[in-house]
mmCIF file as Biopython writes it, N, C-alpha, C and O atoms, coordinates in Angstrom:
data_model
#
loop_
_atom_site.group_PDB
_atom_site.id
_atom_site.type_symbol
_atom_site.label_atom_id
_atom_site.label_alt_id
_atom_site.label_comp_id
_atom_site.label_asym_id
_atom_site.label_entity_id
_atom_site.label_seq_id
_atom_site.pdbx_PDB_ins_code
_atom_site.Cartn_x
_atom_site.Cartn_y
_atom_site.Cartn_z
_atom_site.occupancy
_atom_site.B_iso_or_equiv
_atom_site.auth_seq_id
_atom_site.auth_asym_id
_atom_site.pdbx_PDB_model_num
ATOM 1   N N  . UNK A ? 1  ? 99.031  -36.374 58.443 1.0 0.0 1  A 1 
ATOM 2   C CA . UNK A ? 1  ? 100.707 -35.911 58.653 1.0 0.0 1  A 1 
ATOM 3   C C  . UNK A ? 1  ? 100.916 -35.363 56.923 1.0 0.0 1  A 1 
ATOM 4   O O  . UNK A ? 1  ? 100.717 -36.177 56.021 1.0 0.0 1  A 1 
ATOM 5   N N  . UNK A ? 2  ? 101.337 -33.895 56.603 1.0 0.0 2  A 1 
ATOM 6   C CA . UNK A ? 2  ? 101.393 -33.218 55.601 1.0 0.0 2  A 1 
ATOM 7   C C  . UNK A ? 2  ? 102.922 -33.348 54.783 1.0 0.0 2  A 1 
ATOM 8   O O  . UNK A ? 2  ? 104.084 -33.234 55.174 1.0 0.0 2  A 1 
ATOM 9   N N  . UNK A ? 3  ? 102.406 -33.593 53.685 1.0 0.0 3  A 1 
ATOM 10  C CA . UNK A ? 3  ? 103.978 -33.270 52.808 1.0 0.0 3  A 1 
ATOM 11  C C  . UNK A ? 3  ? 103.740 -32.577 51.985 1.0 0.0 3  A 1 
ATOM 12  O O  . UNK A ? 3  ? 102.604 -32.129 51.828 1.0 0.0 3  A 1 
ATOM 13  N N  . UNK A ? 4  ? 104.857 -32.250 51.129 1.0 0.0 4  A 1 
ATOM 14  C CA . UNK A ? 4  ? 105.286 -30.824 50.215 1.0 0.0 4  A 1 
ATOM 15  C C  . UNK A ? 4  ? 105.354 -31.744 49.296 1.0 0.0 4  A 1 
ATOM 16  O O  . UNK A ? 4  ? 105.475 -32.954 49.489 1.0 0.0 4  A 1 
ATOM 17  N N  . UNK A ? 5  ? 105.239 -30.901 47.758 1.0 0.0 5  A 1 
ATOM 18  C CA . UNK A ? 5  ? 105.265 -31.472 47.001 1.0 0.0 5  A 1 
ATOM 19  C C  . UNK A ? 5  ? 105.336 -30.168 45.847 1.0 0.0 5  A 1 
ATOM 20  O O  . UNK A ? 5  ? 104.574 -29.209 45.971 1.0 0.0 5  A 1 
ATOM 21  N N  . UNK A ? 6  ? 106.360 -30.252 44.693 1.0 0.0 6  A 1 
ATOM 22  C CA . UNK A ? 6  ? 107.191 -28.894 44.325 1.0 0.0 6  A 1 
ATOM 23  C C  . UNK A ? 6  ? 106.530 -29.337 42.681 1.0 0.0 6  A 1 
ATOM 24  O O  . UNK A ? 6  ? 105.996 -30.444 42.752 1.0 0.0 6  A 1 
ATOM 25  N N  . UNK A ? 7  ? 106.490 -29.012 41.924 1.0 0.0 7  A 1 
ATOM 26  C CA . UNK A ? 7  ? 106.203 -29.483 40.809 1.0 0.0 7  A 1 
ATOM 27  C C  . UNK A ? 7  ? 106.846 -28.465 39.761 1.0 0.0 7  A 1 
ATOM 28  O O  . UNK A ? 7  ? 105.991 -27.602 39.561 1.0 0.0 7  A 1 
ATOM 29  N N  . UNK A ? 8  ? 107.534 -28.305 39.307 1.0 0.0 8  A 1 
ATOM 30  C CA . UNK A ? 8  ? 108.366 -27.468 37.722 1.0 0.0 8  A 1 
ATOM 31  C C  . UNK A ? 8  ? 108.042 -27.609 36.773 1.0 0.0 8  A 1 
ATOM 32  O O  . UNK A ? 8  ? 107.975 -28.776 36.387 1.0 0.0 8  A 1 
ATOM 33  N N  . UNK A ? 9  ? 107.636 -26.472 35.805 1.0 0.0 9  A 1 
ATOM 34  C CA . UNK A ? 9  ? 106.757 -27.151 34.789 1.0 0.0 9  A 1 
ATOM 35  C C  . UNK A ? 9  ? 107.467 -26.146 33.742 1.0 0.0 9  A 1 
ATOM 36  O O  . UNK A ? 9  ? 107.019 -25.026 33.985 1.0 0.0 9  A 1 
ATOM 37  N N  . UNK A ? 10 ? 108.078 -26.108 33.038 1.0 0.0 10 A 1 
ATOM 38  C CA . UNK A ? 10 ? 109.058 -25.818 31.967 1.0 0.0 10 A 1 
ATOM 39  C C  . UNK A ? 10 ? 108.649 -25.620 30.560 1.0 0.0 10 A 1 
ATOM 40  O O  . UNK A ? 10 ? 109.168 -26.396 29.758 1.0 0.0 10 A 1 
ATOM 41  N N  . UNK A ? 11 ? 107.680 -24.587 30.019 1.0 0.0 11 A 1 
ATOM 42  C CA . UNK A ? 11 ? 107.153 -24.736 28.912 1.0 0.0 11 A 1 
ATOM 43  C C  . UNK A ? 11 ? 108.438 -23.277 27.805 1.0 0.0 11 A 1 
ATOM 44  O O  . UNK A ? 11 ? 109.380 -22.541 28.098 1.0 0.0 11 A 1 
ATOM 45  N N  . UNK A ? 12 ? 107.411 -23.693 26.211 1.0 0.0 12 A 1 
ATOM 46  C CA . UNK A ? 12 ? 108.429 -22.873 25.229 1.0 0.0 12 A 1 
ATOM 47  C C  . UNK A ? 12 ? 109.258 -22.593 24.850 1.0 0.0 12 A 1 
ATOM 48  O O  . UNK A ? 12 ? 110.305 -23.241 24.828 1.0 0.0 12 A 1 
ATOM 49  N N  . UNK A ? 13 ? 109.036 -21.377 24.365 1.0 0.0 13 A 1 
ATOM 50  C CA . UNK A ? 13 ? 110.918 -20.954 23.884 1.0 0.0 13 A 1 
ATOM 51  C C  . UNK A ? 13 ? 111.487 -20.165 23.878 1.0 0.0 13 A 1 
ATOM 52  O O  . UNK A ? 13 ? 112.427 -19.918 23.122 1.0 0.0 13 A 1 
ATOM 53  N N  . UNK A ? 14 ? 110.844 -19.229 25.173 1.0 0.0 14 A 1 
ATOM 54  C CA . UNK A ? 14 ? 111.001 -18.156 25.561 1.0 0.0 14 A 1 
ATOM 55  C C  . UNK A ? 14 ? 110.886 -17.105 24.415 1.0 0.0 14 A 1 
ATOM 56  O O  . UNK A ? 14 ? 109.776 -16.578 24.344 1.0 0.0 14 A 1 
ATOM 57  N N  . UNK A ? 15 ? 112.009 -16.608 23.310 1.0 0.0 15 A 1 
ATOM 58  C CA . UNK A ? 15 ? 111.680 -15.505 22.269 1.0 0.0 15 A 1 
ATOM 59  C C  . UNK A ? 15 ? 110.501 -15.742 20.938 1.0 0.0 15 A 1 
ATOM 60  O O  . UNK A ? 15 ? 111.415 -15.907 20.131 1.0 0.0 15 A 1 
ATOM 61  N N  . UNK A ? 16 ? 109.785 -15.827 20.442 1.0 0.0 16 A 1 
ATOM 62  C CA . UNK A ? 16 ? 109.303 -15.776 18.686 1.0 0.0 16 A 1 
ATOM 63  C C  . UNK A ? 16 ? 110.494 -16.257 17.461 1.0 0.0 16 A 1 
ATOM 64  O O  . UNK A ? 16 ? 110.350 -16.846 16.390 1.0 0.0 16 A 1 
ATOM 65  N N  . UNK A ? 17 ? 111.743 -15.697 18.184 1.0 0.0 17 A 1 
ATOM 66  C CA . UNK A ? 17 ? 112.755 -16.065 17.108 1.0 0.0 17 A 1 
ATOM 67  C C  . UNK A ? 17 ? 113.447 -17.638 17.156 1.0 0.0 17 A 1 
ATOM 68  O O  . UNK A ? 17 ? 113.972 -18.248 16.225 1.0 0.0 17 A 1 
ATOM 69  N N  . UNK A ? 18 ? 113.230 -18.123 18.761 1.0 0.0 18 A 1 
ATOM 70  C CA . UNK A ? 18 ? 113.583 -18.852 18.750 1.0 0.0 18 A 1 
ATOM 71  C C  . UNK A ? 18 ? 112.755 -20.324 18.505 1.0 0.0 18 A 1 
ATOM 72  O O  . UNK A ? 18 ? 113.333 -21.408 18.431 1.0 0.0 18 A 1 
ATOM 73  N N  . UNK A ? 19 ? 111.590 -20.174 18.418 1.0 0.0 19 A 1 
ATOM 74  C CA . UNK A ? 19 ? 110.691 -21.100 17.289 1.0 0.0 19 A 1 
ATOM 75  C C  . UNK A ? 19 ? 111.342 -21.765 16.408 1.0 0.0 19 A 1 
ATOM 76  O O  . UNK A ? 19 ? 111.497 -21.055 15.414 1.0 0.0 19 A 1 
ATOM 77  N N  . UNK A ? 20 ? 111.888 -22.976 16.262 1.0 0.0 20 A 1 
ATOM 78  C CA . UNK A ? 20 ? 111.729 -23.556 14.933 1.0 0.0 20 A 1 
ATOM 79  C C  . UNK A ? 20 ? 110.741 -23.586 13.964 1.0 0.0 20 A 1 
ATOM 80  O O  . UNK A ? 20 ? 109.656 -24.161 14.044 1.0 0.0 20 A 1 
ATOM 81  N N  . UNK A ? 21 ? 111.404 -22.594 12.568 1.0 0.0 21 A 1 
ATOM 82  C CA . UNK A ? 21 ? 111.177 -22.434 11.593 1.0 0.0 21 A 1 
ATOM 83  C C  . UNK A ? 21 ? 109.216 -24.093 11.168 1.0 0.0 21 A 1 
ATOM 84  O O  . UNK A ? 21 ? 108.039 -24.061 10.809 1.0 0.0 21 A 1 
ATOM 85  N N  . UNK A ? 22 ? 109.940 -24.776 11.456 1.0 0.0 22 A 1 
ATOM 86  C CA . UNK A ? 22 ? 109.152 -26.276 11.201 1.0 0.0 22 A 1 
ATOM 87  C C  . UNK A ? 22 ? 108.146 -25.905 11.663 1.0 0.0 22 A 1 
ATOM 88  O O  . UNK A ? 22 ? 107.169 -25.806 10.919 1.0 0.0 22 A 1 
ATOM 89  N N  . UNK A ? 23 ? 108.053 -25.607 12.906 1.0 0.0 23 A 1 
ATOM 90  C CA . UNK A ? 23 ? 107.282 -26.077 14.150 1.0 0.0 23 A 1 
ATOM 91  C C  . UNK A ? 23 ? 106.311 -24.445 13.772 1.0 0.0 23 A 1 
ATOM 92  O O  . UNK A ? 23 ? 105.127 -24.758 13.641 1.0 0.0 23 A 1 
ATOM 93  N N  . UNK A ? 24 ? 106.503 -22.944 13.587 1.0 0.0 24 A 1 
ATOM 94  C CA . UNK A ? 24 ? 105.515 -22.020 13.101 1.0 0.0 24 A 1 
ATOM 95  C C  . UNK A ? 24 ? 105.088 -22.843 11.665 1.0 0.0 24 A 1 
ATOM 96  O O  . UNK A ? 24 ? 103.860 -22.760 11.673 1.0 0.0 24 A 1 
ATOM 97  N N  . UNK A ? 25 ? 105.448 -23.532 10.541 1.0 0.0 25 A 1 
ATOM 98  C CA . UNK A ? 25 ? 104.634 -23.838 9.893  1.0 0.0 25 A 1 
ATOM 99  C C  . UNK A ? 25 ? 103.204 -24.684 10.151 1.0 0.0 25 A 1 
ATOM 100 O O  . UNK A ? 25 ? 102.010 -24.750 9.858  1.0 0.0 25 A 1 
ATOM 101 N N  . UNK A ? 26 ? 104.366 -25.316 10.989 1.0 0.0 26 A 1 
ATOM 102 C CA . UNK A ? 26 ? 102.657 -26.914 11.447 1.0 0.0 26 A 1 
ATOM 103 C C  . UNK A ? 26 ? 101.897 -25.836 12.532 1.0 0.0 26 A 1 
ATOM 104 O O  . UNK A ? 26 ? 101.146 -26.611 13.124 1.0 0.0 26 A 1 
ATOM 105 N N  . UNK A ? 27 ? 101.677 -24.543 13.104 1.0 0.0 27 A 1 
ATOM 106 C CA . UNK A ? 27 ? 100.941 -23.869 13.584 1.0 0.0 27 A 1 
ATOM 107 C C  . UNK A ? 27 ? 100.409 -23.303 12.359 1.0 0.0 27 A 1 
ATOM 108 O O  . UNK A ? 27 ? 99.260  -23.683 12.134 1.0 0.0 27 A 1 
ATOM 109 N N  . UNK A ? 28 ? 100.809 -22.650 11.653 1.0 0.0 28 A 1 
ATOM 110 C CA . UNK A ? 28 ? 99.850  -22.266 10.527 1.0 0.0 28 A 1 
ATOM 111 C C  . UNK A ? 28 ? 99.080  -23.149 8.858  1.0 0.0 28 A 1 
ATOM 112 O O  . UNK A ? 28 ? 98.393  -22.823 7.891  1.0 0.0 28 A 1 
ATOM 113 N N  . UNK A ? 29 ? 99.714  -24.277 9.360  1.0 0.0 29 A 1 
ATOM 114 C CA . UNK A ? 29 ? 98.467  -25.375 8.794  1.0 0.0 29 A 1 
ATOM 115 C C  . UNK A ? 29 ? 97.742  -25.703 9.530  1.0 0.0 29 A 1 
ATOM 116 O O  . UNK A ? 29 ? 96.734  -25.842 8.837  1.0 0.0 29 A 1 
ATOM 117 N N  . UNK A ? 30 ? 97.366  -26.063 10.940 1.0 0.0 30 A 1 
ATOM 118 C CA . UNK A ? 30 ? 96.695  -26.200 12.247 1.0 0.0 30 A 1 
ATOM 119 C C  . UNK A ? 30 ? 95.443  -25.011 12.096 1.0 0.0 30 A 1 
ATOM 120 O O  . UNK A ? 30 ? 94.236  -25.218 11.975 1.0 0.0 30 A 1 
ATOM 121 N N  . UNK A ? 31 ? 96.232  -23.598 12.153 1.0 0.0 31 A 1 
ATOM 122 C CA . UNK A ? 31 ? 94.853  -22.313 12.094 1.0 0.0 31 A 1 
ATOM 123 C C  . UNK A ? 31 ? 94.447  -22.224 10.366 1.0 0.0 31 A 1 
ATOM 124 O O  . UNK A ? 31 ? 93.430  -21.563 10.158 1.0 0.0 31 A 1 
ATOM 125 N N  . UNK A ? 32 ? 94.976  -22.684 9.390  1.0 0.0 32 A 1 
ATOM 126 C CA . UNK A ? 32 ? 94.470  -22.427 8.525  1.0 0.0 32 A 1 
ATOM 127 C C  . UNK A ? 32 ? 93.566  -23.485 8.339  1.0 0.0 32 A 1 
ATOM 128 O O  . UNK A ? 32 ? 92.750  -23.215 7.458  1.0 0.0 32 A 1 
ATOM 129 N N  . UNK A ? 33 ? 93.351  -25.061 9.065  1.0 0.0 33 A 1 
ATOM 130 C CA . UNK A ? 33 ? 92.611  -25.989 9.052  1.0 0.0 33 A 1 
ATOM 131 C C  . UNK A ? 33 ? 91.187  -25.549 10.066 1.0 0.0 33 A 1 
ATOM 132 O O  . UNK A ? 33 ? 90.032  -25.707 9.672  1.0 0.0 33 A 1 
ATOM 133 N N  . UNK A ? 34 ? 91.455  -25.134 11.054 1.0 0.0 34 A 1 
ATOM 134 C CA . UNK A ? 34 ? 90.719  -24.642 12.395 1.0 0.0 34 A 1 
ATOM 135 C C  . UNK A ? 34 ? 89.550  -23.143 11.431 1.0 0.0 34 A 1 
ATOM 136 O O  . UNK A ? 34 ? 88.328  -22.998 11.475 1.0 0.0 34 A 1 
ATOM 137 N N  . UNK A ? 35 ? 90.679  -22.254 10.631 1.0 0.0 35 A 1 
ATOM 138 C CA . UNK A ? 35 ? 90.026  -21.529 10.046 1.0 0.0 35 A 1 
ATOM 139 C C  . UNK A ? 35 ? 88.428  -21.530 9.292  1.0 0.0 35 A 1 
ATOM 140 O O  . UNK A ? 35 ? 87.421  -20.825 9.227  1.0 0.0 35 A 1 
ATOM 141 N N  . UNK A ? 36 ? 88.980  -22.857 8.780  1.0 0.0 36 A 1 
ATOM 142 C CA . UNK A ? 36 ? 88.356  -23.496 7.367  1.0 0.0 36 A 1 
ATOM 143 C C  . UNK A ? 36 ? 86.922  -24.356 7.515  1.0 0.0 36 A 1 
ATOM 144 O O  . UNK A ? 36 ? 85.897  -24.381 6.834  1.0 0.0 36 A 1 
ATOM 145 N N  . UNK A ? 37 ? 87.463  -25.240 9.072  1.0 0.0 37 A 1 
ATOM 146 C CA . UNK A ? 37 ? 86.307  -26.017 10.243 1.0 0.0 37 A 1 
ATOM 147 C C  . UNK A ? 37 ? 86.201  -25.531 11.255 1.0 0.0 37 A 1 
ATOM 148 O O  . UNK A ? 37 ? 86.778  -25.814 12.305 1.0 0.0 37 A 1 
ATOM 149 N N  . UNK A ? 38 ? 85.022  -24.300 10.921 1.0 0.0 38 A 1 
ATOM 150 C CA . UNK A ? 38 ? 85.139  -23.899 11.680 1.0 0.0 38 A 1 
ATOM 151 C C  . UNK A ? 38 ? 84.086  -24.635 13.490 1.0 0.0 38 A 1 
ATOM 152 O O  . UNK A ? 38 ? 84.011  -24.258 14.659 1.0 0.0 38 A 1 
ATOM 153 N N  . UNK A ? 39 ? 83.531  -25.744 12.697 1.0 0.0 39 A 1 
ATOM 154 C CA . UNK A ? 39 ? 83.009  -26.447 13.707 1.0 0.0 39 A 1 
ATOM 155 C C  . UNK A ? 39 ? 83.854  -27.128 14.139 1.0 0.0 39 A 1 
ATOM 156 O O  . UNK A ? 39 ? 84.988  -27.346 13.711 1.0 0.0 39 A 1 
ATOM 157 N N  . UNK A ? 40 ? 82.941  -27.770 15.671 1.0 0.0 40 A 1 
ATOM 158 C CA . UNK A ? 40 ? 83.736  -29.150 16.015 1.0 0.0 40 A 1 
ATOM 159 C C  . UNK A ? 40 ? 83.619  -30.418 15.491 1.0 0.0 40 A 1 
ATOM 160 O O  . UNK A ? 40 ? 84.547  -31.227 15.485 1.0 0.0 40 A 1 
ATOM 161 N N  . UNK A ? 41 ? 82.301  -30.665 14.962 1.0 0.0 41 A 1 
ATOM 162 C CA . UNK A ? 41 ? 81.587  -31.639 13.922 1.0 0.0 41 A 1 
ATOM 163 C C  . UNK A ? 41 ? 81.654  -31.077 12.810 1.0 0.0 41 A 1 
ATOM 164 O O  . UNK A ? 41 ? 81.928  -29.903 12.561 1.0 0.0 41 A 1 
ATOM 165 N N  . UNK A ? 42 ? 81.347  -32.096 11.978 1.0 0.0 42 A 1 
ATOM 166 C CA . UNK A ? 42 ? 81.330  -32.004 10.740 1.0 0.0 42 A 1 
ATOM 167 C C  . UNK A ? 42 ? 80.028  -32.837 10.151 1.0 0.0 42 A 1 
ATOM 168 O O  . UNK A ? 42 ? 80.088  -34.025 10.468 1.0 0.0 42 A 1 
ATOM 169 N N  . UNK A ? 43 ? 79.128  -32.567 9.545  1.0 0.0 43 A 1 
ATOM 170 C CA . UNK A ? 43 ? 78.311  -33.077 8.870  1.0 0.0 43 A 1 
ATOM 171 C C  . UNK A ? 43 ? 78.492  -34.009 7.827  1.0 0.0 43 A 1 
ATOM 172 O O  . UNK A ? 43 ? 79.016  -33.649 6.773  1.0 0.0 43 A 1 
ATOM 173 N N  . UNK A ? 44 ? 78.165  -35.015 7.983  1.0 0.0 44 A 1 
ATOM 174 C CA . UNK A ? 44 ? 77.962  -35.525 6.209  1.0 0.0 44 A 1 
ATOM 175 C C  . UNK A ? 44 ? 76.401  -36.320 6.252  1.0 0.0 44 A 1 
ATOM 176 O O  . UNK A ? 44 ? 75.474  -36.027 7.006  1.0 0.0 44 A 1 
ATOM 177 N N  . UNK A ? 45 ? 76.416  -37.272 5.337  1.0 0.0 45 A 1 
ATOM 178 C CA . UNK A ? 45 ? 75.162  -37.639 4.619  1.0 0.0 45 A 1 
ATOM 179 C C  . UNK A ? 45 ? 75.168  -38.870 5.733  1.0 0.0 45 A 1 
ATOM 180 O O  . UNK A ? 45 ? 74.135  -38.818 6.400  1.0 0.0 45 A 1 
ATOM 181 N N  . UNK A ? 46 ? 75.931  -39.826 6.074  1.0 0.0 46 A 1 
ATOM 182 C CA . UNK A ? 46 ? 76.103  -41.308 7.010  1.0 0.0 46 A 1 
ATOM 183 C C  . UNK A ? 46 ? 76.050  -40.788 8.333  1.0 0.0 46 A 1 
ATOM 184 O O  . UNK A ? 46 ? 76.095  -41.584 9.271  1.0 0.0 46 A 1 
ATOM 185 N N  . UNK A ? 47 ? 75.919  -38.964 8.647  1.0 0.0 47 A 1 
ATOM 186 C CA . UNK A ? 47 ? 75.833  -39.212 10.186 1.0 0.0 47 A 1 
ATOM 187 C C  . UNK A ? 47 ? 77.526  -37.206 10.819 1.0 0.0 47 A 1 
ATOM 188 O O  . UNK A ? 47 ? 77.973  -36.122 10.443 1.0 0.0 47 A 1 
ATOM 189 N N  . UNK A ? 48 ? 77.560  -38.086 11.731 1.0 0.0 48 A 1 
ATOM 190 C CA . UNK A ? 48 ? 78.508  -37.016 11.917 1.0 0.0 48 A 1 
ATOM 191 C C  . UNK A ? 48 ? 80.271  -37.806 12.222 1.0 0.0 48 A 1 
ATOM 192 O O  . UNK A ? 48 ? 80.737  -38.931 12.404 1.0 0.0 48 A 1 
ATOM 193 N N  . UNK A ? 49 ? 80.693  -36.575 12.137 1.0 0.0 49 A 1 
ATOM 194 C CA . UNK A ? 49 ? 82.192  -36.979 11.773 1.0 0.0 49 A 1 
ATOM 195 C C  . UNK A ? 49 ? 83.205  -36.055 12.935 1.0 0.0 49 A 1 
ATOM 196 O O  . UNK A ? 49 ? 82.931  -34.871 12.733 1.0 0.0 49 A 1 
ATOM 197 N N  . UNK A ? 50 ? 83.974  -36.134 13.757 1.0 0.0 50 A 1 
ATOM 198 C CA . UNK A ? 50 ? 84.459  -35.383 14.302 1.0 0.0 50 A 1 
ATOM 199 C C  . UNK A ? 50 ? 86.010  -34.861 13.431 1.0 0.0 50 A 1 
ATOM 200 O O  . UNK A ? 50 ? 86.988  -35.522 13.082 1.0 0.0 50 A 1 
ATOM 201 N N  . UNK A ? 51 ? 85.775  -33.808 13.335 1.0 0.0 51 A 1 
ATOM 202 C CA . UNK A ? 51 ? 87.177  -33.101 12.928 1.0 0.0 51 A 1 
ATOM 203 C C  . UNK A ? 51 ? 88.092  -33.817 13.468 1.0 0.0 51 A 1 
ATOM 204 O O  . UNK A ? 51 ? 87.786  -34.565 14.396 1.0 0.0 51 A 1 
ATOM 205 N N  . UNK A ? 52 ? 89.736  -33.720 12.887 1.0 0.0 52 A 1 
ATOM 206 C CA . UNK A ? 52 ? 90.792  -34.354 13.539 1.0 0.0 52 A 1 
ATOM 207 C C  . UNK A ? 52 ? 91.661  -32.674 12.878 1.0 0.0 52 A 1 
ATOM 208 O O  . UNK A ? 52 ? 91.260  -31.830 12.077 1.0 0.0 52 A 1 
ATOM 209 N N  . UNK A ? 53 ? 93.127  -32.807 13.788 1.0 0.0 53 A 1 
ATOM 210 C CA . UNK A ? 53 ? 93.901  -32.726 12.767 1.0 0.0 53 A 1 
ATOM 211 C C  . UNK A ? 53 ? 94.742  -32.855 12.055 1.0 0.0 53 A 1 
ATOM 212 O O  . UNK A ? 53 ? 95.389  -33.888 12.221 1.0 0.0 53 A 1 
ATOM 213 N N  . UNK A ? 54 ? 95.111  -32.080 11.105 1.0 0.0 54 A 1 
ATOM 214 C CA . UNK A ? 54 ? 95.449  -32.151 9.921  1.0 0.0 54 A 1 
ATOM 215 C C  . UNK A ? 54 ? 96.497  -32.763 10.153 1.0 0.0 54 A 1 
ATOM 216 O O  . UNK A ? 54 ? 97.318  -32.114 10.802 1.0 0.0 54 A 1 
ATOM 217 N N  . UNK A ? 55 ? 96.960  -34.395 9.692  1.0 0.0 55 A 1 
ATOM 218 C CA . UNK A ? 55 ? 98.311  -35.114 9.898  1.0 0.0 55 A 1 
ATOM 219 C C  . UNK A ? 55 ? 99.159  -34.256 9.833  1.0 0.0 55 A 1 
ATOM 220 O O  . UNK A ? 55 ? 100.003 -34.143 10.722 1.0 0.0 55 A 1 
ATOM 221 N N  . UNK A ? 56 ? 99.123  -33.449 8.749  1.0 0.0 56 A 1 
ATOM 222 C CA . UNK A ? 56 ? 100.735 -33.604 8.853  1.0 0.0 56 A 1 
ATOM 223 C C  . UNK A ? 56 ? 101.366 -32.590 10.019 1.0 0.0 56 A 1 
ATOM 224 O O  . UNK A ? 56 ? 102.569 -32.459 10.244 1.0 0.0 56 A 1 
ATOM 225 N N  . UNK A ? 57 ? 100.132 -31.807 10.804 1.0 0.0 57 A 1 
ATOM 226 C CA . UNK A ? 57 ? 100.898 -31.146 11.846 1.0 0.0 57 A 1 
ATOM 227 C C  . UNK A ? 57 ? 100.763 -32.077 13.258 1.0 0.0 57 A 1 
ATOM 228 O O  . UNK A ? 57 ? 101.329 -32.109 14.351 1.0 0.0 57 A 1 
ATOM 229 N N  . UNK A ? 58 ? 99.986  -32.604 12.773 1.0 0.0 58 A 1 
ATOM 230 C CA . UNK A ? 58 ? 100.574 -33.953 14.054 1.0 0.0 58 A 1 
ATOM 231 C C  . UNK A ? 58 ? 101.516 -34.876 14.386 1.0 0.0 58 A 1 
ATOM 232 O O  . UNK A ? 58 ? 101.763 -35.516 15.408 1.0 0.0 58 A 1 
ATOM 233 N N  . UNK A ? 59 ? 102.300 -34.755 12.573 1.0 0.0 59 A 1 
ATOM 234 C CA . UNK A ? 59 ? 103.324 -35.177 12.580 1.0 0.0 59 A 1 
ATOM 235 C C  . UNK A ? 59 ? 104.816 -34.089 13.044 1.0 0.0 59 A 1 
ATOM 236 O O  . UNK A ? 59 ? 105.894 -34.526 13.449 1.0 0.0 59 A 1 
ATOM 237 N N  . UNK A ? 60 ? 104.497 -32.781 12.856 1.0 0.0 60 A 1 
ATOM 238 C CA . UNK A ? 60 ? 105.645 -32.513 13.118 1.0 0.0 60 A 1 
ATOM 239 C C  . UNK A ? 60 ? 105.867 -31.794 14.428 1.0 0.0 60 A 1 
ATOM 240 O O  . UNK A ? 60 ? 106.849 -31.155 14.806 1.0 0.0 60 A 1 
ATOM 241 N N  . UNK A ? 61 ? 104.518 -32.096 15.134 1.0 0.0 61 A 1 
ATOM 242 C CA . UNK A ? 61 ? 104.325 -31.914 16.017 1.0 0.0 61 A 1 
ATOM 243 C C  . UNK A ? 61 ? 104.892 -32.708 17.309 1.0 0.0 61 A 1 
ATOM 244 O O  . UNK A ? 61 ? 105.528 -32.252 18.259 1.0 0.0 61 A 1 
ATOM 245 N N  . UNK A ? 62 ? 104.473 -34.017 17.061 1.0 0.0 62 A 1 
ATOM 246 C CA . UNK A ? 62 ? 105.099 -34.997 17.627 1.0 0.0 62 A 1 
ATOM 247 C C  . UNK A ? 62 ? 106.331 -35.538 17.389 1.0 0.0 62 A 1 
ATOM 248 O O  . UNK A ? 62 ? 106.564 -36.689 17.756 1.0 0.0 62 A 1 
ATOM 249 N N  . UNK A ? 63 ? 107.489 -34.609 16.601 1.0 0.0 63 A 1 
ATOM 250 C CA . UNK A ? 63 ? 109.093 -34.354 16.683 1.0 0.0 63 A 1 
ATOM 251 C C  . UNK A ? 63 ? 109.484 -33.944 17.814 1.0 0.0 63 A 1 
ATOM 252 O O  . UNK A ? 63 ? 110.278 -34.434 18.617 1.0 0.0 63 A 1 
ATOM 253 N N  . UNK A ? 64 ? 108.823 -32.926 17.834 1.0 0.0 64 A 1 
ATOM 254 C CA . UNK A ? 64 ? 108.966 -31.807 19.294 1.0 0.0 64 A 1 
ATOM 255 C C  . UNK A ? 64 ? 108.919 -32.390 20.264 1.0 0.0 64 A 1 
ATOM 256 O O  . UNK A ? 64 ? 109.924 -32.314 20.971 1.0 0.0 64 A 1 
ATOM 257 N N  . UNK A ? 65 ? 107.567 -33.374 20.839 1.0 0.0 65 A 1 
ATOM 258 C CA . UNK A ? 65 ? 107.273 -32.970 22.020 1.0 0.0 65 A 1 
ATOM 259 C C  . UNK A ? 65 ? 107.681 -33.603 22.760 1.0 0.0 65 A 1 
ATOM 260 O O  . UNK A ? 65 ? 108.235 -34.516 22.148 1.0 0.0 65 A 1 
ATOM 261 N N  . UNK A ? 66 ? 107.790 -33.745 23.811 1.0 0.0 66 A 1 
ATOM 262 C CA . UNK A ? 66 ? 108.984 -34.140 25.115 1.0 0.0 66 A 1 
ATOM 263 C C  . UNK A ? 66 ? 108.262 -34.260 26.502 1.0 0.0 66 A 1 
ATOM 264 O O  . UNK A ? 66 ? 108.234 -33.318 27.294 1.0 0.0 66 A 1 
ATOM 265 N N  . UNK A ? 67 ? 107.710 -35.414 26.734 1.0 0.0 67 A 1 
ATOM 266 C CA . UNK A ? 67 ? 107.532 -35.269 28.936 1.0 0.0 67 A 1 
ATOM 267 C C  . UNK A ? 67 ? 108.161 -36.575 28.836 1.0 0.0 67 A 1 
ATOM 268 O O  . UNK A ? 67 ? 108.457 -37.573 28.179 1.0 0.0 67 A 1 
ATOM 269 N N  . UNK A ? 68 ? 108.172 -35.762 30.173 1.0 0.0 68 A 1 
ATOM 270 C CA . UNK A ? 68 ? 109.109 -36.431 31.655 1.0 0.0 68 A 1 
ATOM 271 C C  . UNK A ? 68 ? 108.740 -36.781 32.244 1.0 0.0 68 A 1 
ATOM 272 O O  . UNK A ? 68 ? 107.814 -36.723 31.434 1.0 0.0 68 A 1 
ATOM 273 N N  . UNK A ? 69 ? 108.179 -37.442 33.457 1.0 0.0 69 A 1 
ATOM 274 C CA . UNK A ? 69 ? 107.994 -37.707 34.348 1.0 0.0 69 A 1 
ATOM 275 C C  . UNK A ? 69 ? 109.448 -38.150 35.390 1.0 0.0 69 A 1 
ATOM 276 O O  . UNK A ? 69 ? 109.286 -38.504 36.558 1.0 0.0 69 A 1 
#
């Protein structure tokens, strides 16, 4: 027996002007972090530490994240 499944995925704001300013600022924070920390792992005297997203951008993105199933 074959069952059909339809998945509808909607993403984004459409036009760049529709993106909230706060999200644009969070993106700039994250891009600046990636530019300054180009490696995925930062070497320290004690070993390796995985580079994380800056906390400020994480907090901003969390406010706009919407997941429905």
